[in-house]
C-alpha positions as CSV (number, residue, x, y, z in Angstrom):
1,M,-1.2,-26.0,-15.1
2,S,-0.7,-23.4,-17.7
3,S,-3.9,-21.7,-16.9
4,L,-2.8,-21.4,-13.3
5,L,0.5,-19.9,-14.2
6,S,-1.1,-17.3,-16.5
7,F,-3.6,-16.5,-13.8
8,V,-0.7,-15.9,-11.4
9,D,1.2,-13.7,-13.8
10,N,-1.9,-11.7,-14.7
11,T,-2.6,-11.1,-11.0
12,K,1.0,-10.2,-10.5
13,T,0.9,-7.7,-13.4
14,A,-2.4,-6.2,-12.1
15,L,-1.1,-5.7,-8.6
16,L,2.2,-4.1,-9.8
17,Q,0.1,-1.6,-11.8
18,L,-2.2,-0.8,-9.0
19,G,0.3,-0.6,-6.1
20,P,1.7,3.0,-7.0
21,S,-1.8,4.3,-7.3
22,V,-3.1,2.8,-4.0
23,A,0.0,4.2,-2.3
24,V,-0.5,7.7,-3.5
25,I,-4.3,7.6,-2.6
26,L,-3.6,6.3,1.0
27,I,-1.0,9.1,1.4
28,A,-3.1,11.7,0.1
29,L,-6.2,10.7,2.1
30,G,-4.1,10.4,5.2
31,G,-2.8,14.0,4.7
32,I,-6.4,15.3,4.1
33,T,-7.6,13.4,7.2
34,Y,-4.8,14.8,9.3
35,G,-5.6,18.3,8.2
36,L,-9.3,17.7,8.9
37,S,-8.6,16.5,12.3
38,F,-7.7,20.0,13.5
39,L,-11.3,20.9,12.8
40,Q,-12.6,18.3,15.4
41,P,-13.0,18.9,19.0
42,A,-10.2,17.8,21.3
43,Q,-11.8,14.6,22.4
44,N,-12.0,13.3,18.8
45,R,-8.9,14.8,17.5
46,G,-6.7,11.9,18.6
47,K,-8.9,9.3,16.7
48,W,-8.7,11.3,13.5
49,Q,-4.8,11.8,13.7
50,S,-4.2,8.2,14.5
51,L,-6.4,7.2,11.5
52,A,-4.5,9.6,9.3
53,A,-1.0,8.2,10.6
54,G,-2.2,4.8,9.8
55,M,-3.2,5.7,6.2
56,I,0.1,7.5,5.6
57,I,2.2,4.6,7.0
58,G,0.0,2.0,5.0
59,G,0.7,4.0,1.9
60,V,4.5,4.1,2.6
61,I,4.5,0.2,3.2
62,V,2.4,-0.4,-0.1
63,A,4.8,1.8,-2.1
64,A,7.9,0.0,-0.6
65,I,6.5,-3.4,-1.3
66,T,5.5,-2.5,-4.8
67,G,8.9,-1.0,-5.5
68,A,10.7,-4.0,-4.3
69,A,8.3,-6.6,-5.7
70,E,10.6,-7.9,-8.4
71,L,13.5,-8.1,-6.0
72,I,11.4,-10.1,-3.7
73,A,10.1,-12.4,-6.3
74,S,13.5,-13.2,-7.7
75,S,15.2,-13.8,-4.3
76,S,12.3,-16.0,-3.2
77,A,12.6,-18.0,-6.5
78,T,16.2,-18.7,-5.9
79,L,15.4,-19.8,-2.4
80,L,13.3,-22.7,-3.7
81,T,15.9,-24.1,-5.9
C-alpha cells in the first residue's frame, strides 16, 4: 500500500512541476499559430485561428488547474471524511 501512495505522491509532484511549463508552451504556440494564420489563404485561415484559440484556452485551463491543485486536493480530501 505504501508503494501505491508513494507512486501517487510522485506523480502529483511531477504534474505540479510540469503544469506551468505546459501552460506557457500552449499559450506561446497558440499565439504563434494565430499570427501565422494571417499568412494563410482565406479559406484556411479559420482552421488555423480556431486551432490557435484552442491552444490558448487549453493553456489557460491547464494554468488554472495547476494553480488550484492544492485547493482542489484539500477540499476533495475533506469530502471523503
